[in-house]
C-alpha positions in Angstrom: -1.8 22.8 -45.3 -4.5 23.9 -42.9 -7.1 26.6 -42.6 -5.5 30.1 -42.1 -5.4 30.9 -38.4 -7.6 34.0 -38.5 -10.2 32.2 -40.6 -10.1 29.1 -38.4 -10.9 31.3 -35.3 -14.3 32.1 -36.9 -15.1 28.6 -38.1 -16.5 25.5 -36.4 -14.7 22.1 -36.8 -17.1 21.0 -39.5 -16.8 24.2 -41.4 -13.0 23.9 -41.4 -13.4 20.4 -42.8 -15.6 21.7 -45.6 -13.0 24.3 -46.4 -10.4 21.6 -46.7 -12.6 19.0 -48.4 -10.7 18.9 -51.6 -7.2 18.8 -50.2 -6.6 15.2 -49.2 -3.0 14.4 -48.5 -1.5 11.4 -46.8 -0.4 13.5 -43.8 -3.6 14.3 -42.0 -3.0 16.2 -38.8 -0.9 19.0 -37.2 0.2 18.6 -33.7 -1.1 21.0 -31.1 0.5 22.1 -27.8 0.7 20.3 -24.4 -1.2 21.2 -21.3 0.8 21.9 -18.2 -0.7 21.1 -14.8 0.7 22.3 -11.5 0.6 20.3 -8.3 -2.7 19.4 -6.7 -3.5 21.7 -3.8 -6.8 21.0 -2.1 -7.9 19.2 -5.2 -7.4 22.2 -7.5 -4.9 22.5 -10.4 -2.8 25.4 -11.3 -2.4 25.6 -15.0 0.9 26.5 -16.6 -0.2 26.4 -20.2 -3.1 26.0 -22.7 -3.8 23.3 -25.2 -4.5 24.4 -28.8 -6.7 22.4 -31.1 -4.9 21.1 -34.1 -6.3 22.3 -37.4 -8.4 19.4 -38.9 -7.8 18.4 -42.4 -10.1 17.3 -45.2 -13.8 16.6 -44.8 -16.4 16.0 -47.5 -19.4 16.6 -45.2 -21.1 20.0 -44.8 -21.3 21.9 -41.6 -24.9 20.8 -41.3 -23.7 17.4 -40.4 -22.5 18.6 -37.0 -24.9 17.1 -34.5 -26.0 18.0 -31.0 -23.1 17.2 -28.7 -25.6 15.7 -26.1 -26.1 12.9 -28.6 -22.5 12.0 -29.0 -20.5 10.0 -26.5 -16.6 9.8 -26.6 -15.1 6.3 -26.8 -11.8 4.6 -27.3 -10.0 6.2 -24.4 -6.4 5.2 -24.1 -3.4 6.5 -22.1 0.3 6.9 -22.8 3.1 8.2 -20.7 5.1 11.2 -21.7 8.9 11.2 -21.6 8.7 11.2 -17.8 6.1 8.7 -16.4 6.3 10.3 -13.0 4.9 13.7 -14.2 3.5 13.3 -17.7 0.5 11.5 -19.1 -1.5 11.8 -22.3 -5.2 10.9 -22.4 -6.5 10.2 -25.9 -10.0 9.3 -27.2 -12.3 9.3 -30.2 -15.6 10.8 -31.2 -17.7 9.5 -34.1 -18.6 12.9 -35.6 -17.3 16.4 -35.3 -18.1 18.1 -31.9 -17.6 21.5 -30.5 -15.0 22.4 -27.9 -13.7 19.0 -26.8 -12.0 18.9 -23.4 -10.8 16.8 -20.5 -11.7 17.3 -16.9 -9.2 16.1 -14.3 -9.0 16.2 -10.5 -7.7 14.4 -7.4 -11.2 13.1 -6.6 -14.1 12.0 -8.7 -16.3 14.6 -7.1 -13.8 17.4 -7.9 -13.2 17.8 -11.6 -13.1 21.5 -11.6 -10.0 21.7 -13.9 -11.3 21.8 -17.5 -8.7 21.7 -20.3 -9.1 22.1 -24.0 -8.2 19.0 -26.1 -6.2 18.8 -29.3 -8.1 17.5 -32.3 -6.5 15.4 -35.0 -8.8 14.3 -37.8 -8.0 11.6 -40.3 -9.7 11.6 -43.6 -9.8 8.5 -45.8 -11.4 9.0 -49.2 -13.4 6.5 -51.2 -11.2 4.2 -53.1 -8.7 3.5 -50.4 -9.4 -0.1 -49.6 -12.8 -0.8 -48.0 -12.9 2.4 -46.0 -15.3 4.4 -48.1 -15.4 8.2 -47.6 -14.6 8.4 -43.9 -13.3 10.9 -41.4 -12.2 9.9 -37.9 -11.7 12.3 -35.1 -9.1 11.7 -32.4 -8.6 13.9 -29.4 -5.6 14.3 -27.1 -4.8 16.0 -23.9 -1.1 16.0 -22.9 -0.7 16.6 -19.1 2.5 17.6 -17.5 3.7 18.6 -14.0 1.7 15.9 -12.4 2.7 14.5 -9.0 4.6 11.2 -8.9 2.8 8.2 -7.5 -0.6 9.9 -7.6 -4.0 8.6 -8.8 -6.0 11.1 -10.9 -9.6 11.0 -12.0 -10.6 12.3 -15.4 -13.5 12.6 -17.8 -13.5 13.5 -21.4 -16.3 15.5 -23.2 -17.4 18.3 -25.4 -20.2 20.9 -25.6 -23.3 19.0 -24.6 -21.5 16.1 -22.9 -19.9 17.1 -19.6 -18.5 14.2 -17.6 -18.8 16.3 -14.4 -22.6 16.1 -14.6 -24.1 13.6 -12.1 -25.6 11.3 -14.7 -22.3 11.0 -16.5 -20.0 10.3 -13.6 -20.0 6.7 -14.6 -17.9 7.6 -17.6 -14.9 8.7 -15.5 -11.5 7.0 -15.8 -8.4 7.0 -13.6 -4.6 6.8 -14.1 -1.7 6.7 -11.7 1.7 8.3 -12.4 5.0 6.5 -11.8 6.4 6.7 -8.2 9.3 9.1 -7.5 11.5 6.2 -6.3 12.1 2.7 -7.3 9.4 0.3 -6.1 8.2 -3.1 -7.1 5.9 -3.0 -10.2 4.3 -5.2 -12.8 4.0 -4.6 -16.5 2.4 -6.7 -19.3 3.2 -7.1 -23.0 2.1 -8.7 -26.2 1.9 -8.1 -30.0 -0.4 -8.8 -32.9 -3.7 -8.1 -31.3 -6.4 -6.9 -33.8 -10.1 -7.2 -33.1 -11.4 -10.6 -32.0 -12.8 -12.6 -29.1 -9.3 -13.7 -28.2 -8.0 -10.1 -28.2 -10.8 -9.1 -25.8 -10.1 -12.0 -23.6 -6.4 -11.1 -23.3 -7.4 -7.5 -22.5 -9.6 -8.7 -19.7 -6.8 -10.9 -18.2 -4.3 -8.0 -18.5 -6.7 -5.8 -16.5 -6.7 -8.4 -13.8 -2.9 -8.3 -13.5 -3.1 -4.6 -12.4 0.0 -3.6 -14.4 1.6 -0.2 -14.2 1.7 -0.1 -18.0 1.3 -2.4 -21.0 3.7 -2.8 -24.0 2.2 -3.5 -27.4 4.9 -4.9 -29.7 3.3 -3.8 -33.0 0.6 -4.9 -35.5 -2.0 -3.1 -33.4 -5.4 -3.1 -35.0 -4.9 -4.6 -38.5 -6.7 -1.9 -40.3 -4.4 -3.0 -43.1 -4.6 -6.8 -43.1 -2.1 -7.2 -46.0 0.8 -5.7 -44.1 3.2 -5.0 -46.9 3.2 -1.2 -46.3 2.1 -0.3 -49.8 -0.8 1.5 -51.4 -1.5 -1.7 -53.3 -2.3 -3.6 -50.1 -5.9 -4.9 -50.2 -8.6 -4.9 -47.6 -7.6 -1.8 -45.8 -10.4 -0.4 -43.6 -9.8 2.6 -41.4 -12.9 1.8 -39.4 -11.3 -1.2 -37.9 -9.5 1.2 -35.6 -12.9 2.3 -34.3 -13.6 -1.3 -33.3 -10.1 -1.8 -31.9 -10.1 1.3 -29.7 -13.6 0.5 -28.4 -12.5 -3.0 -27.6 -9.3 -1.9 -25.8 -10.8 0.9 -23.8 -11.8 -1.3 -20.9 -8.1 -1.6 -20.0 -6.3 1.2 -21.9 -8.4 3.9 -20.2 -6.6 3.3 -16.9 -3.3 1.5 -18.0 -0.9 3.3 -20.3 -0.9 1.5 -23.6 2.7 2.0 -24.9 2.8 0.9 -28.6 5.5 0.0 -31.1 4.8 -0.1 -34.8 4.8 -3.3 -36.9 4.4 -4.0 -40.6 0.6 -3.9 -40.4 0.9 -0.4 -38.9 2.5 1.0 -42.0 -0.7 2.4 -43.6 0.9 3.7 -46.8 -1.9 6.1 -47.7 -0.9 8.5 -44.9 2.4 10.2 -44.9 5.1 10.3 -43.6 6.2 6.7 -44.1 2.7 5.4 -43.7 2.6 6.6 -40.1 0.3 9.6 -40.5 -2.7 7.5 -39.3 -0.8 6.3 -36.3 0.3 9.9 -35.4 -3.4 10.9 -35.5 -4.4 8.1 -33.1 -1.5 7.9 -30.6 0.6 10.4 -28.6 3.8 8.7 -27.6 7.0 10.2 -26.0 8.7 12.4 -28.5 12.2 11.8 -27.4 13.2 9.5 -30.3 15.7 10.4 -33.0 13.0 11.7 -35.4 9.5 11.9 -33.9 8.0 13.1 -37.2 9.2 10.3 -39.4 9.7 7.6 -36.7 6.9 8.2 -34.2 7.1 4.7 -32.7 10.8 5.1 -31.6 11.1 6.4 -28.0 12.1 5.5 -24.5 10.9 6.0 -20.9 12.0 5.1 -17.5 9.8 3.5 -14.8 11.5 3.0 -11.5 14.8 1.1 -12.0 13.9 0.0 -15.5 14.4 1.7 -18.9 12.1 0.7 -21.7 13.1 1.3 -25.4 10.7 1.1 -28.3 12.2 0.6 -31.7 10.8 0.5 -35.3 12.1 -2.6 -37.1 10.3 -1.6 -40.3 13.4 0.6 -40.8 15.7 -2.4 -40.9 13.4 -5.2 -42.1 14.7 -7.4 -45.0 11.5 -9.4 -45.1 9.0 -6.5 -45.5 11.1 -3.7 -47.1 8.5 -0.9 -47.6 10.3 1.3 -45.0 13.7 -0.3 -45.2 16.4 2.4 -44.6 14.0 5.3 -43.8 16.1 6.6 -40.9 19.4 6.5 -42.8 20.9 4.8 -39.8 19.9 7.5 -37.3 17.7 5.1 -35.4 20.5 2.6 -34.6 22.8 5.5 -33.6 20.1 6.9 -31.3 19.5 3.4 -29.9 23.2 2.9 -29.0 23.3 6.3 -27.4 20.3 5.4 -25.3 21.9 2.1 -24.2 25.1 3.9 -23.3 23.1 6.5 -21.3 21.0 4.0 -19.4 23.9 1.7 -18.6 25.8 4.7 -17.2 22.9 5.8 -15.0 23.1 4.8 -11.3 19.4 4.7 -10.9 18.7 2.2 -13.8 19.3 -1.5 -13.4 17.3 -3.1 -16.2 17.1 -2.2 -19.9 14.2 -3.8 -21.8 13.7 -3.4 -25.5 10.5 -4.1 -27.4 9.7 -4.0 -31.1 7.8 -6.0 -33.7 10.0 -8.2 -35.9 11.7 -11.2 -34.2 15.4 -11.5 -33.5 15.0 -15.2 -32.7 11.9 -17.3 -33.6 11.1 -20.6 -35.3 7.6 -19.9 -36.6 6.8 -21.2 -40.1 5.5 -17.8 -41.1 8.2 -15.2 -40.5 10.8 -16.9 -38.2 13.8 -14.6 -37.6 14.5 -11.2 -39.1 18.0 -10.9 -40.6 17.9 -7.1 -40.4 17.4 -7.2 -36.7 20.2 -9.8 -36.2 22.6 -7.6 -38.3 21.8 -4.2 -36.9 20.6 -4.6 -33.3 21.6 -8.0 -31.8 25.3 -6.9 -31.5 24.1 -3.9 -29.5 21.9 -6.1 -27.2 25.0 -8.1 -26.5 27.4 -5.2 -26.1 25.2 -3.3 -23.6 23.8 -6.4 -21.8 20.1 -5.8 -22.6 18.1 -7.8 -20.0 15.0 -8.7 -22.0 13.9 -8.4 -25.7 10.2 -8.6 -26.4 8.9 -9.2 -30.0 5.7 -9.9 -31.8 5.2 -10.6 -35.6 5.0 -14.4 -35.2 1.6 -15.3 -33.7 2.6 -17.6 -30.9 4.6 -17.7 -27.7 8.3 -18.7 -27.9 11.1 -18.1 -25.5 14.8 -18.7 -26.1 17.6 -19.9 -23.9 20.2 -17.3 -23.0 22.0 -16.1 -26.2 25.2 -14.1 -26.8 27.1 -13.8 -30.0 24.4 -15.8 -31.8 25.1 -18.9 -29.6 23.5 -20.4 -26.6 25.5 -19.5 -23.5 23.2 -21.2 -21.0 20.2 -23.5 -21.3 17.3 -21.7 -19.5 14.7 -24.3 -18.4 11.3 -23.3 -17.2 11.8 -21.7 -13.7 15.5 -21.0 -14.5 17.5 -17.8 -13.9 19.6 -15.8 -16.4 22.3 -13.4 -15.2 22.2 -10.9 -18.0 25.4 -9.0 -17.0 27.6 -12.0 -17.9 25.5 -14.7 -19.6 23.6 -12.9 -22.4 20.1 -12.0 -23.5 16.7 -13.8 -23.3 14.3 -13.2 -26.2 10.5 -13.7 -26.0 8.1 -13.7 -28.9 4.7 -12.8 -27.5 2.7 -12.4 -30.7 -0.4 -14.4 -29.7 -2.6 -11.4 -28.6 -5.6 -12.1 -30.8 -4.9 -12.7 -34.5 -5.0 -16.1 -36.1 -2.2 -18.3 -34.9 0.9 -19.5 -36.9 2.6 -22.9 -36.6 5.9 -24.2 -35.4 8.1 -26.8 -37.0 8.6 -28.5 -33.6 6.1 -29.7 -31.1 4.8 -27.4 -28.3 6.8 -27.4 -25.1 5.6 -25.4 -22.2 5.0 -25.5 -18.4 3.1 -28.7 -17.6 3.6 -30.1 -21.1 7.4 -30.1 -21.7 8.6 -31.7 -24.8 12.2 -30.8 -25.3 14.0 -31.4 -28.6 17.7 -31.0 -29.3 17.3 -28.8 -32.4 14.6 -27.1 -34.5 14.6 -26.4 -38.2 13.9 -22.8 -39.1 15.1 -19.9 -41.3 16.3 -16.3 -41.3 14.7 -13.6 -43.6 17.4 -12.1 -45.8 17.4 -9.3 -48.4 15.3 -9.6 -51.5 12.9 -12.1 -50.0 15.5 -14.8 -49.5 15.1 -17.3 -46.6 18.2 -18.9 -45.3 17.6 -22.2 -43.5 19.1 -22.7 -40.1 18.9 -25.4 -37.4 18.7 -23.9 -34.0 19.2 -25.1 -30.4 17.9 -22.0 -28.6 14.1 -22.6 -28.8 13.3 -23.5 -25.2 9.5 -22.8 -24.8 6.9 -23.0 -27.5 3.1 -22.5 -27.0 0.7 -22.3 -29.9 -2.3 -20.6 -28.4 -3.3 -17.1 -27.2 -1.2 -15.6 -24.5 0.6 -12.6 -23.1 3.6 -11.7 -21.0 3.7 -10.6 -17.4 6.9 -9.1 -15.9 7.3 -8.4 -12.2 10.2 -6.1 -11.4 11.7 -6.2 -7.9 14.4 -3.6 -7.0 17.1 -4.5 -4.5 19.6 -2.6 -2.3 23.0 -1.8 -4.0 25.1 -4.9 -4.6 22.2 -7.4 -4.2 20.3 -9.0 -7.1 17.4 -7.1 -8.5 15.1 -9.3 -10.6 12.7 -9.5 -13.5 10.3 -12.4 -12.9 8.8 -13.2 -16.3 5.7 -15.3 -16.9 3.9 -16.4 -20.0 0.2 -16.5 -19.3 -2.3 -18.2 -21.6 -5.8 -16.9 -22.5 -7.1 -19.5 -20.1 -5.2 -17.9 -17.2 -2.8 -20.9 -17.0 0.9 -20.2 -16.7 2.8 -21.6 -19.6 6.3 -20.4 -18.8 8.3 -18.6 -16.1 11.9 -17.6 -15.6 13.9 -14.9 -13.9 16.5 -12.3 -15.1 18.8 -11.1 -12.4 21.6 -8.5 -12.1 23.3 -6.8 -9.3 21.7 -3.5 -8.4 23.8 -0.4 -8.8 
């Protein structure tokens, strides 16, 4: 429940917070509208719509705490595609205190930022007694841009009254982004999961920036504001301010590379409704084309060139961590299959890549393999010939052979090629982005240090906390140190092989794995 519209028009942001100070609820924001931009003509934009600020929620501070905007600098900028990466982009950021009239400036050149657009405000209030957070309000701002030109680089700056990025002394705060091209072209993307705030997380960010990817996939467990990760209000150690640190750390790369996230168990912050995702909805604006954007905000898809990317929420089907088990009532899996059917029937799409948190296949001593994923989604991966599955959850790098029907159909050595149309699916666990590492039951085996074994002892997480032992033969590459994934996509003429060249890259910059996924272009 927000401030009545007529009253809100006469109140500053801080006054609205004061009005709502006693009304803490776990859902802490109301979405505003998108901004529509016309094509760039001579560096000027033609607007097709206006953004509306979301009504902030609770705040215990008085209006007197609103400070001079000239003393407040935005931070934590991060980008995300809309449903169509060719024409849609959202710029998001944070401010440490309430400010007046937040906005974004955008233009075709850094010296021409004449288009000024109002931003949407989403405030997130965490009262004292919720973990270690204290009495704390965070302010997240979002500008959803549409009708952009494909394959164009735009310059932008974010600000508010008293802080205008178009002023000469603030030009150094500008960022850039580039929309997806209109036609299929070679491109690179990167991926990892389980990042948090650490020296290693920052090192991986720096290396990713050097890859110049078109976008980055984050396979869940983003900041670890909730270090317990059970998705319950009894979780200990929660600190909402960890997100301030995370977004500041990630800004160096996410301000220019779309940071497409999926939600893991540590992202279920149970104090915010719905389903513990209210905090995530305040911080992120993701494509809203999933089956239920309000309740499953981390489920969506987008297409870049000849490649379809699907983000899923495995909290919905997790046996191991059941806080959100069954929240979609099966609608997520139905939506997922419909997406797979659609993408496989599309003449312009060759590859389908799926990323999410819990592992389908992994031999970590910590979480290993998720039985819910194997039961619900692995049959669909096989049926629709998914080309690559990227997971996190287990804090290490592990890559499988080619798997179909739960069995190895082809041994995939380092440097090998998998033909996904006929042979099966390759699964990669890329969960070593920055948090403390887990352990394997078998020795490391990676490029330059191959140590193959015939089988590995592991387990599958089943309902009610049960762990079913299994001995597997599909664990091909294991690397117990910090790393990320790089994928180079190369389109091809119809009938020839188009490829995904996949590399595991260590925090040191060394390559620890590489393989190719190939299929005939449509």
